[in-house]
C-alpha positions in Angstrom: -103.6 77.9 -28.6 -105.7 77.5 -31.8 -109.5 77.3 -31.9 -111.3 74.0 -31.5 -111.6 71.9 -34.8 -115.2 71.3 -36.0 -115.6 67.9 -37.6 -118.8 65.6 -38.7 -118.9 61.9 -38.9 -121.4 59.4 -40.3 -123.1 56.7 -38.5 -124.0 54.2 -41.2 -125.5 50.9 -39.8 -126.7 47.9 -42.0 -127.7 44.4 -40.5 -126.1 45.0 -37.2 -122.8 46.4 -38.4 -121.2 49.9 -38.4 -119.3 51.4 -41.4 -116.0 52.2 -40.0 -112.5 53.4 -41.1 -109.6 51.2 -40.1 -106.5 52.9 -39.2 -103.0 51.4 -38.7 -100.4 53.2 -36.5 -97.5 51.8 -34.8 -98.5 48.4 -36.0 -101.9 48.4 -34.3 -105.5 48.9 -36.0 -108.2 51.1 -34.6 -111.5 52.2 -35.8 -113.7 55.3 -36.1 -116.8 56.2 -38.0 -115.9 57.9 -41.4 -115.8 61.8 -41.1 -113.5 64.8 -40.8 -113.1 68.5 -40.5 -115.6 70.9 -41.5 -114.5 73.4 -44.2 -115.2 77.1 -44.0 -118.8 77.8 -45.5 -119.6 74.2 -45.3 -122.6 73.0 -43.4 -122.0 70.0 -41.2 -124.4 67.8 -43.2 -122.3 68.6 -46.2 -119.1 67.7 -44.3 -120.4 64.3 -43.4 -121.7 63.7 -47.0 -118.3 64.6 -48.4 -116.2 62.9 -45.9 -118.0 59.6 -45.8 -117.8 59.6 -49.8 -114.1 60.6 -49.7 -113.1 57.9 -47.1 -115.5 55.0 -48.0 -116.9 55.6 -51.5 -120.4 55.4 -50.2 -122.7 58.1 -51.1 -125.1 58.8 -48.1 -128.2 60.9 -47.2 -127.7 62.6 -44.0 -130.2 62.3 -41.2 -130.5 63.5 -37.7 -127.7 64.5 -35.2 -127.1 61.6 -33.0 -124.1 62.4 -30.7 -121.6 65.2 -29.9 -118.2 64.5 -28.7 -115.5 66.7 -27.6 -111.8 65.6 -27.3 -109.2 67.7 -25.5 -105.9 65.7 -25.6 -104.4 67.2 -22.6 -107.2 65.9 -20.3 -106.4 62.3 -21.5 -102.6 62.2 -22.3 -100.0 63.9 -20.1 -97.7 64.6 -23.2 -100.4 66.4 -25.2 -101.5 70.0 -25.5 -104.8 71.5 -26.2 -104.0 72.5 -29.7 -105.9 69.4 -31.0 -109.1 70.3 -29.3 -111.9 68.8 -31.6 -115.6 68.7 -31.5 -117.1 65.9 -33.5 -120.8 65.8 -34.5 -122.3 62.3 -35.3 -125.1 62.2 -37.8 -127.2 59.1 -38.8 -126.8 58.3 -42.4 -128.3 56.0 -44.9 -126.4 54.6 -47.9 -127.8 55.6 -51.2 -126.6 52.4 -53.0 -125.2 49.0 -51.8 -122.0 49.1 -53.7 -119.4 51.9 -53.0 -117.4 53.7 -55.6 -113.6 53.8 -54.9 -112.7 56.1 -52.1 -111.5 59.5 -53.5 -109.4 60.7 -50.5 -108.2 58.3 -47.9 -106.3 59.6 -44.7 -102.7 59.1 -44.8 -102.9 56.2 -42.0 -106.1 54.7 -43.3 -105.8 51.2 -43.9 -109.3 50.4 -45.1 -112.9 50.3 -44.7 -114.7 47.7 -42.6 -118.4 46.9 -41.7 -117.8 46.1 -37.9 -120.5 44.3 -36.1 -122.0 46.4 -33.3 -121.5 43.6 -30.9 -117.8 43.5 -31.6 -117.1 47.2 -30.7 -115.8 46.4 -27.4 -113.5 43.8 -29.0 -111.4 46.3 -31.0 -109.9 49.7 -30.4 -113.0 51.9 -31.5 -112.9 55.6 -30.8 -114.5 57.1 -28.9 -115.3 54.2 -26.6 -118.3 55.7 -25.1 -119.9 56.0 -28.5 -119.2 52.3 -29.2 -121.0 51.5 -25.9 -124.0 53.6 -27.0 -124.1 51.9 -30.4 -123.6 48.3 -29.0 -126.2 48.7 -26.2 -128.9 50.6 -28.2 -131.8 49.3 -30.0 -131.0 49.1 -33.7 -134.6 49.6 -34.8 -134.4 53.0 -33.0 -131.1 54.2 -34.5 -131.8 57.3 -36.5 -135.3 58.0 -35.3 -134.7 61.5 -34.4 -134.3 61.3 -30.7 -132.4 64.0 -29.1 -128.8 64.1 -29.5 -126.6 62.8 -26.7 -123.5 64.9 -25.5 -120.8 62.4 -24.8 -118.5 65.0 -23.2 -114.8 65.0 -23.3 -114.1 61.4 -24.2 -111.3 59.3 -25.9 
């Protein structure tokens, strides 16, 4: 078994919409907050800044840690092992400018970037689902205010 993978993701909210990455696999769309794997020697805040820019073209400033999520595939899917165990750290972020540059490093199954209304997060396949619930049901005026981070647990 390999060690868990550490990743960081950015939560960028504007006018009640969340910046998301749209993936397409097996003919279906699904959405996640932009982010990815931490590189050796890289701080999590640097990971967020780099990954959000690579995938969306938006430069961001990174704020406080909002959520931590673990994902152990074997606890959700019978056919999976634990080699893909990942720990995601979600940080509040603010856009530096209104217009993005062209994304520099899209993931292989990335189909686009979408500003997804928070009240529609349960109408689409958004991962992890409990994060969508937290964001949808939260007070947009309190997002990113430095409250303690929430540990979401091992969720899909």
